Structure formats: C-alpha cells, structure tokens
C-alpha positions as a Markdown table, in Angstrom:
| # | Residue | x | y | z |
|---|---|---|---|---|
| 1 | Met | 87.5 | -26.7 | 16.8 |
| 2 | Gly | 84.5 | -25.8 | 14.8 |
| 3 | Arg | 82.8 | -22.4 | 14.4 |
| 4 | Leu | 80.1 | -23.0 | 16.9 |
| 5 | Asp | 82.7 | -24.5 | 19.5 |
| 6 | Lys | 84.6 | -21.2 | 19.4 |
| 7 | Lys | 81.5 | -19.1 | 19.6 |
| 8 | Leu | 80.4 | -21.0 | 22.7 |
| 9 | Ala | 83.9 | -20.7 | 24.2 |
| 10 | Arg | 84.0 | -17.0 | 23.7 |
| 11 | Arg | 80.6 | -16.6 | 25.3 |
| 12 | Ile | 81.6 | -18.8 | 28.4 |
| 13 | Lys | 84.7 | -16.6 | 28.7 |
| 14 | Ile | 82.7 | -13.5 | 28.8 |
| 15 | Lys | 80.2 | -15.1 | 30.9 |
| 16 | Lys | 83.1 | -16.0 | 33.6 |
| 17 | Ser | 84.3 | -12.3 | 33.4 |
| 18 | Ile | 80.8 | -10.9 | 34.2 |
| 19 | Arg | 80.1 | -13.2 | 37.0 |
| 20 | Arg | 83.3 | -12.4 | 38.7 |
| 21 | Lys | 81.9 | -8.9 | 39.0 |
| 22 | Val | 78.1 | -9.4 | 39.5 |
| 23 | Ser | 76.5 | -11.3 | 42.4 |
| 24 | Gly | 73.1 | -11.3 | 43.6 |
| 25 | Thr | 72.0 | -10.5 | 47.3 |
| 26 | Ser | 68.8 | -10.8 | 49.0 |
| 27 | Asp | 68.5 | -7.0 | 48.8 |
| 28 | Arg | 69.4 | -6.7 | 45.1 |
| 29 | Pro | 69.2 | -10.2 | 43.4 |
| 30 | Arg | 70.7 | -11.0 | 40.0 |
| 31 | Leu | 68.5 | -11.2 | 36.9 |
| 32 | Ser | 70.2 | -13.8 | 34.7 |
| 33 | Val | 69.0 | -14.3 | 31.0 |
| 34 | Phe | 69.7 | -17.5 | 28.8 |
| 35 | Arg | 68.8 | -17.5 | 25.2 |
| 36 | Ser | 68.4 | -20.6 | 23.0 |
| 37 | Asn | 67.5 | -20.8 | 19.2 |
| 38 | Arg | 63.8 | -21.3 | 20.1 |
| 39 | Ser | 63.2 | -19.8 | 23.6 |
| 40 | Ile | 64.4 | -17.0 | 26.1 |
| 41 | Tyr | 64.6 | -17.5 | 29.8 |
| 42 | Ala | 65.1 | -15.3 | 32.6 |
| 43 | Gln | 65.5 | -15.9 | 36.4 |
| 44 | Ile | 65.9 | -13.7 | 39.6 |
| 45 | Ile | 68.4 | -15.4 | 41.7 |
| 46 | Asp | 69.7 | -14.7 | 45.2 |
| 47 | Asp | 73.4 | -16.0 | 45.0 |
| 48 | Val | 74.1 | -15.9 | 48.8 |
| 49 | Ala | 71.2 | -18.2 | 49.6 |
| 50 | Gly | 71.4 | -20.0 | 46.4 |
| 51 | Val | 67.6 | -19.5 | 45.6 |
| 52 | Thr | 65.8 | -18.7 | 42.3 |
| 53 | Leu | 63.3 | -16.1 | 43.5 |
| 54 | Ala | 61.2 | -15.6 | 40.2 |
| 55 | Ser | 61.3 | -16.8 | 36.7 |
| 56 | Ala | 59.9 | -16.5 | 33.2 |
| 57 | Ser | 60.4 | -17.8 | 29.9 |
| 58 | Ser | 59.0 | -17.4 | 26.3 |
| 59 | Leu | 57.4 | -20.8 | 27.0 |
| 60 | Ser | 55.2 | -19.2 | 29.6 |
| 61 | Leu | 53.5 | -17.3 | 26.8 |
| 62 | Gly | 51.8 | -20.4 | 25.8 |
| 63 | Glu | 51.5 | -19.8 | 22.2 |
| 64 | Gly | 53.6 | -22.9 | 21.2 |
| 65 | Ile | 55.9 | -20.5 | 19.5 |
| 66 | Lys | 58.7 | -22.1 | 17.3 |
| 67 | Ser | 61.1 | -19.1 | 17.7 |
| 68 | Ile | 61.4 | -15.9 | 19.8 |
| 69 | Asn | 61.6 | -12.5 | 18.4 |
| 70 | Val | 62.2 | -9.0 | 19.9 |
| 71 | Glu | 58.5 | -8.4 | 20.8 |
| 72 | Lys | 58.1 | -11.7 | 22.7 |
| 73 | Ala | 61.4 | -11.2 | 24.5 |
| 74 | Lys | 60.0 | -7.9 | 25.8 |
| 75 | Glu | 56.9 | -9.6 | 27.0 |
| 76 | Val | 58.9 | -12.1 | 29.0 |
| 77 | Gly | 60.7 | -9.2 | 30.6 |
| 78 | Lys | 57.3 | -7.7 | 31.6 |
| 79 | Ile | 56.0 | -11.0 | 33.0 |
| 80 | Leu | 59.3 | -11.3 | 35.0 |
| 81 | Ala | 59.0 | -7.9 | 36.3 |
| 82 | Lys | 55.3 | -8.4 | 37.5 |
| 83 | Ser | 56.2 | -11.8 | 39.2 |
| 84 | Ala | 59.2 | -10.1 | 40.9 |
| 85 | Ala | 56.8 | -7.2 | 42.1 |
| 86 | Asp | 54.4 | -9.7 | 43.6 |
| 87 | Lys | 57.4 | -10.9 | 45.7 |
| 88 | Gly | 58.5 | -7.5 | 46.7 |
| 89 | Ile | 61.6 | -7.3 | 44.4 |
| 90 | Asp | 62.0 | -3.8 | 42.9 |
| 91 | Ser | 65.9 | -3.6 | 42.1 |
| 92 | Val | 68.1 | -6.3 | 40.5 |
| 93 | Val | 71.6 | -6.5 | 39.0 |
| 94 | Phe | 71.4 | -7.6 | 35.3 |
| 95 | Asp | 73.5 | -10.6 | 34.2 |
| 96 | Arg | 73.5 | -10.8 | 30.3 |
| 97 | Asn | 75.2 | -14.1 | 30.7 |
| 98 | Gly | 78.0 | -13.5 | 28.1 |
| 99 | Tyr | 75.4 | -12.3 | 25.3 |
| 100 | Leu | 75.7 | -9.0 | 23.8 |
| 101 | Tyr | 73.4 | -6.4 | 25.1 |
| 102 | His | 71.6 | -6.1 | 21.8 |
| 103 | Gly | 68.3 | -7.3 | 20.3 |
| 104 | Lys | 66.6 | -10.0 | 22.3 |
| 105 | Ile | 68.6 | -9.4 | 25.4 |
| 106 | Gln | 68.2 | -5.7 | 25.3 |
| 107 | Ala | 64.4 | -6.1 | 24.6 |
| 108 | Leu | 64.0 | -8.3 | 27.6 |
| 109 | Ala | 65.8 | -5.7 | 29.9 |
| 110 | Glu | 63.5 | -3.0 | 28.4 |
| 111 | Gly | 60.5 | -4.9 | 29.2 |
| 112 | Ala | 61.6 | -5.6 | 32.8 |
| 113 | Arg | 62.3 | -1.9 | 33.2 |
| 114 | Glu | 58.8 | -1.0 | 31.8 |
| 115 | Gly | 57.4 | -3.5 | 34.4 |
| 116 | Gly | 59.1 | -1.7 | 37.3 |
| 117 | Leu | 62.4 | -3.3 | 37.8 |
| 118 | Lys | 65.3 | -1.0 | 38.4 |
| 119 | Phe | 68.8 | -1.9 | 37.2 |
C-alpha cells in the first residue's frame, strides 16, 4: 500500500465516523465539502429525501483556474450561502468529509458563515 492509498484510507475512515453522527434533514440540511487538487466543491444535501438543494464549486467562479487557494475557497462559500438563501435555507450542519478543518475547508466554512449560513 502506497502513501496515497494510506492517506485516502485514513480520510475515508474519518469520513465514515463523521457521517455516522451527521445527517441532513429538510429543516437543517448537510453542507458537504469535497476538495480535489484543482477545485473545491460544496453541496447542501437533504439526506432524508436524498436531494441536493444547492451547490457551488470553484469552477463556477469561471476564471479557468488551475488550482484553488484560500481566497477562492472563501468565495465558493459565499456563492453557496447566496444560493442557499435564495432557496430559504439559513441553517445547516457542516460535513467536512474527512478533511481537516484547516486552510481551504475552514475558508469555505467562513465564507458560508459570512454569506449568512448558520452552523
């Protein structure tokens, strides 16, 4: 098993632990974050109905960016919060998806809070 395999296995183990405790409802949906090497994606999900209510990604910034940084992650959070506010969502539970709450994940969360989401 290579280094990346171990790293992914660890993240998946943490992710399962988080998902056991965190679930989204129609009153308080789940804000799930996924980070790749080039982009960051966020969705607001109602797990009971199995529907994505709102989503945003660094690709929606439309700048043809090759990599994501903390400032762009914060912008994605603000875009997601605006999209959620348009649909009447003001409170969510945060699912960091196994990533450390640091750097880009933290910036996205702060951007969402600045946009008006409560969690």
